[in-house]
TORKOL-4160 file (C-alpha; in steps of 0.2 Angstrom, whole numbers, padded with zeros to 4 digits, m for minus):
185
<pt num="1" X="0000" Y="0000" Z="0000"/>
<pt num="2" X="0014" Y="0012" Z="0004"/>
<pt num="3" X="0022" Y="0008" Z="m0012"/>
<pt num="4" X="0007" Y="0012" Z="m0022"/>
<pt num="5" X="0005" Y="0029" Z="m0013"/>
<pt num="6" X="0023" Y="0033" Z="m0017"/>
<pt num="7" X="0021" Y="0028" Z="m0036"/>
<pt num="8" X="0005" Y="0039" Z="m0036"/>
<pt num="9" X="0014" Y="0053" Z="m0027"/>
<pt num="10" X="0029" Y="0052" Z="m0040"/>
<pt num="11" X="0016" Y="0051" Z="m0054"/>
<pt num="12" X="0008" Y="0067" Z="m0049"/>
<pt num="13" X="0024" Y="0076" Z="m0047"/>
<pt num="14" X="0029" Y="0070" Z="m0064"/>
<pt num="15" X="0013" Y="0075" Z="m0071"/>
<pt num="16" X="0014" Y="0092" Z="m0063"/>
<pt num="17" X="0031" Y="0095" Z="m0069"/>
<pt num="18" X="0027" Y="0090" Z="m0087"/>
<pt num="19" X="0012" Y="0101" Z="m0087"/>
<pt num="20" X="0022" Y="0116" Z="m0081"/>
<pt num="21" X="0036" Y="0111" Z="m0093"/>
<pt num="22" X="0024" Y="0111" Z="m0108"/>
<pt num="23" X="0016" Y="0128" Z="m0102"/>
<pt num="24" X="0033" Y="0136" Z="m0101"/>
<pt num="25" X="0039" Y="0129" Z="m0117"/>
<pt num="26" X="0024" Y="0136" Z="m0127"/>
<pt num="27" X="0027" Y="0152" Z="m0119"/>
<pt num="28" X="0045" Y="0153" Z="m0123"/>
<pt num="29" X="0041" Y="0148" Z="m0141"/>
<pt num="30" X="0029" Y="0162" Z="m0142"/>
<pt num="31" X="0041" Y="0174" Z="m0134"/>
<pt num="32" X="0055" Y="0169" Z="m0147"/>
<pt num="33" X="0043" Y="0170" Z="m0161"/>
<pt num="34" X="0038" Y="0188" Z="m0156"/>
<pt num="35" X="0057" Y="0192" Z="m0153"/>
<pt num="36" X="0061" Y="0186" Z="m0171"/>
<pt num="37" X="0046" Y="0196" Z="m0178"/>
<pt num="38" X="0052" Y="0212" Z="m0168"/>
<pt num="39" X="0069" Y="0210" Z="m0174"/>
<pt num="40" X="0064" Y="0209" Z="m0192"/>
<pt num="41" X="0052" Y="0224" Z="m0190"/>
<pt num="42" X="0066" Y="0234" Z="m0183"/>
<pt num="43" X="0078" Y="0229" Z="m0197"/>
<pt num="44" X="0065" Y="0234" Z="m0210"/>
<pt num="45" X="0062" Y="0251" Z="m0201"/>
<pt num="46" X="0081" Y="0254" Z="m0199"/>
<pt num="47" X="0084" Y="0250" Z="m0218"/>
<pt num="48" X="0070" Y="0262" Z="m0223"/>
<pt num="49" X="0076" Y="0275" Z="m0211"/>
<pt num="50" X="0094" Y="0274" Z="m0217"/>
<pt num="51" X="0087" Y="0278" Z="m0234"/>
<pt num="52" X="0075" Y="0292" Z="m0229"/>
<pt num="53" X="0084" Y="0300" Z="m0216"/>
<pt num="54" X="0096" Y="0310" Z="m0226"/>
<pt num="55" X="0082" Y="0317" Z="m0237"/>
<pt num="56" X="0071" Y="0322" Z="m0222"/>
<pt num="57" X="0087" Y="0330" Z="m0214"/>
<pt num="58" X="0091" Y="0339" Z="m0230"/>
<pt num="59" X="0073" Y="0347" Z="m0231"/>
<pt num="60" X="0074" Y="0352" Z="m0213"/>
<pt num="61" X="0091" Y="0360" Z="m0217"/>
<pt num="62" X="0083" Y="0370" Z="m0231"/>
<pt num="63" X="0073" Y="0379" Z="m0218"/>
<pt num="64" X="0088" Y="0383" Z="m0210"/>
<pt num="65" X="0095" Y="0391" Z="m0226"/>
<pt num="66" X="0078" Y="0400" Z="m0227"/>
<pt num="67" X="0081" Y="0407" Z="m0210"/>
<pt num="68" X="0098" Y="0413" Z="m0215"/>
<pt num="69" X="0091" Y="0421" Z="m0230"/>
<pt num="70" X="0077" Y="0430" Z="m0220"/>
<pt num="71" X="0090" Y="0437" Z="m0208"/>
<pt num="72" X="0100" Y="0443" Z="m0223"/>
<pt num="73" X="0085" Y="0452" Z="m0230"/>
<pt num="74" X="0082" Y="0460" Z="m0213"/>
<pt num="75" X="0099" Y="0466" Z="m0214"/>
<pt num="76" X="0097" Y="0473" Z="m0232"/>
<pt num="77" X="0081" Y="0482" Z="m0226"/>
<pt num="78" X="0091" Y="0490" Z="m0211"/>
<pt num="79" X="0104" Y="0496" Z="m0223"/>
<pt num="80" X="0092" Y="0503" Z="m0235"/>
<pt num="81" X="0084" Y="0513" Z="m0221"/>
<pt num="82" X="0100" Y="0519" Z="m0215"/>
<pt num="83" X="0105" Y="0525" Z="m0232"/>
<pt num="84" X="0088" Y="0533" Z="m0234"/>
<pt num="85" X="0084" Y="0522" Z="m0249"/>
<pt num="86" X="0067" Y="0518" Z="m0241"/>
<pt num="87" X="0056" Y="0528" Z="m0229"/>
<pt num="88" X="0052" Y="0523" Z="m0211"/>
<pt num="89" X="0035" Y="0517" Z="m0215"/>
<pt num="90" X="0041" Y="0505" Z="m0228"/>
<pt num="91" X="0055" Y="0500" Z="m0217"/>
<pt num="92" X="0043" Y="0496" Z="m0202"/>
<pt num="93" X="0031" Y="0486" Z="m0214"/>
<pt num="94" X="0045" Y="0476" Z="m0221"/>
<pt num="95" X="0053" Y="0473" Z="m0205"/>
<pt num="96" X="0037" Y="0467" Z="m0197"/>
<pt num="97" X="0033" Y="0456" Z="m0212"/>
<pt num="98" X="0051" Y="0448" Z="m0212"/>
<pt num="99" X="0051" Y="0446" Z="m0193"/>
<pt num="100" X="0035" Y="0437" Z="m0194"/>
<pt num="101" X="0042" Y="0425" Z="m0207"/>
<pt num="102" X="0058" Y="0424" Z="m0197"/>
<pt num="103" X="0048" Y="0418" Z="m0182"/>
<pt num="104" X="0037" Y="0406" Z="m0191"/>
<pt num="105" X="0052" Y="0398" Z="m0200"/>
<pt num="106" X="0061" Y="0397" Z="m0184"/>
<pt num="107" X="0047" Y="0388" Z="m0175"/>
<pt num="108" X="0044" Y="0376" Z="m0189"/>
<pt num="109" X="0063" Y="0372" Z="m0190"/>
<pt num="110" X="0064" Y="0369" Z="m0172"/>
<pt num="111" X="0049" Y="0358" Z="m0172"/>
<pt num="112" X="0054" Y="0348" Z="m0187"/>
<pt num="113" X="0072" Y="0346" Z="m0180"/>
<pt num="114" X="0065" Y="0340" Z="m0164"/>
<pt num="115" X="0053" Y="0327" Z="m0172"/>
<pt num="116" X="0067" Y="0321" Z="m0183"/>
<pt num="117" X="0079" Y="0319" Z="m0168"/>
<pt num="118" X="0065" Y="0310" Z="m0158"/>
<pt num="119" X="0062" Y="0297" Z="m0173"/>
<pt num="120" X="0081" Y="0295" Z="m0175"/>
<pt num="121" X="0084" Y="0292" Z="m0157"/>
<pt num="122" X="0069" Y="0280" Z="m0155"/>
<pt num="123" X="0074" Y="0269" Z="m0171"/>
<pt num="124" X="0092" Y="0269" Z="m0164"/>
<pt num="125" X="0086" Y="0263" Z="m0147"/>
<pt num="126" X="0075" Y="0249" Z="m0155"/>
<pt num="127" X="0090" Y="0245" Z="m0167"/>
<pt num="128" X="0102" Y="0243" Z="m0151"/>
<pt num="129" X="0089" Y="0232" Z="m0142"/>
<pt num="130" X="0087" Y="0221" Z="m0157"/>
<pt num="131" X="0105" Y="0217" Z="m0160"/>
<pt num="132" X="0110" Y="0199" Z="m0158"/>
<pt num="133" X="0125" Y="0202" Z="m0147"/>
<pt num="134" X="0129" Y="0184" Z="m0145"/>
<pt num="135" X="0135" Y="0183" Z="m0163"/>
<pt num="136" X="0145" Y="0200" Z="m0162"/>
<pt num="137" X="0162" Y="0203" Z="m0157"/>
<pt num="138" X="0173" Y="0218" Z="m0156"/>
<pt num="139" X="0184" Y="0211" Z="m0170"/>
<pt num="140" X="0168" Y="0209" Z="m0181"/>
<pt num="141" X="0163" Y="0227" Z="m0178"/>
<pt num="142" X="0181" Y="0233" Z="m0181"/>
<pt num="143" X="0181" Y="0223" Z="m0198"/>
<pt num="144" X="0164" Y="0231" Z="m0202"/>
<pt num="145" X="0171" Y="0248" Z="m0198"/>
<pt num="146" X="0186" Y="0244" Z="m0210"/>
<pt num="147" X="0174" Y="0238" Z="m0224"/>
<pt num="148" X="0164" Y="0254" Z="m0222"/>
<pt num="149" X="0180" Y="0265" Z="m0224"/>
<pt num="150" X="0186" Y="0255" Z="m0239"/>
<pt num="151" X="0169" Y="0258" Z="m0247"/>
<pt num="152" X="0170" Y="0276" Z="m0244"/>
<pt num="153" X="0187" Y="0278" Z="m0251"/>
<pt num="154" X="0181" Y="0269" Z="m0267"/>
<pt num="155" X="0167" Y="0281" Z="m0268"/>
<pt num="156" X="0153" Y="0268" Z="m0265"/>
<pt num="157" X="0145" Y="0278" Z="m0251"/>
<pt num="158" X="0144" Y="0297" Z="m0248"/>
<pt num="159" X="0151" Y="0306" Z="m0233"/>
<pt num="160" X="0134" Y="0308" Z="m0224"/>
<pt num="161" X="0130" Y="0290" Z="m0225"/>
<pt num="162" X="0148" Y="0285" Z="m0220"/>
<pt num="163" X="0147" Y="0296" Z="m0205"/>
<pt num="164" X="0129" Y="0289" Z="m0199"/>
<pt num="165" X="0135" Y="0272" Z="m0201"/>
<pt num="166" X="0151" Y="0275" Z="m0191"/>
<pt num="167" X="0141" Y="0283" Z="m0177"/>
<pt num="168" X="0129" Y="0267" Z="m0177"/>
<pt num="169" X="0144" Y="0255" Z="m0177"/>
<pt num="170" X="0152" Y="0265" Z="m0163"/>
<pt num="171" X="0136" Y="0263" Z="m0153"/>
<pt num="172" X="0136" Y="0244" Z="m0157"/>
<pt num="173" X="0154" Y="0243" Z="m0151"/>
<pt num="174" X="0150" Y="0252" Z="m0134"/>
<pt num="175" X="0136" Y="0240" Z="m0132"/>
<pt num="176" X="0147" Y="0225" Z="m0135"/>
<pt num="177" X="0160" Y="0232" Z="m0123"/>
<pt num="178" X="0147" Y="0234" Z="m0109"/>
<pt num="179" X="0140" Y="0217" Z="m0112"/>
<pt num="180" X="0158" Y="0209" Z="m0110"/>
<pt num="181" X="0160" Y="0218" Z="m0094"/>
<pt num="182" X="0143" Y="0212" Z="m0088"/>
<pt num="183" X="0147" Y="0194" Z="m0093"/>
<pt num="184" X="0164" Y="0194" Z="m0085"/>
<pt num="185" X="0157" Y="0198" Z="m0068"/>
């Protein structure tokens, strides 16, 4: 009788552990699938951003050029007034109009630049999270940096793309260094 209770007890333990094993196995499979999907989505996002970001930034910088042009027009207007080429009323009307334009462009520039930086930083944050650091080493990153420099010297990539990719790889390098410190402890 004691043996059958023991066998029953052992069987219930086995059943419980097997049930929990299967439950966690399913959960881990789901998490792994979600992780793979996340990493694919981040890589697609980063690839698209790498193409579009230079164009977006260039458009925002056009506003900066317009700011400089407007400042130059204000200075020309002041000079014309000092030289008595225009009267006070024309000067005040022109100055008021140009200051309004300057303010509008400046506000827009600041807003768009802030939005650009928000997207840039968010994408980089996700990109860093998604990196498979197990397969990366400092040597591999250094090799990628060398390849990148070679591609630039051959004229295969422009300066802006080169600078951005170098910054990205430097971030990866720091992440790997930090992980190596953590792992060594």
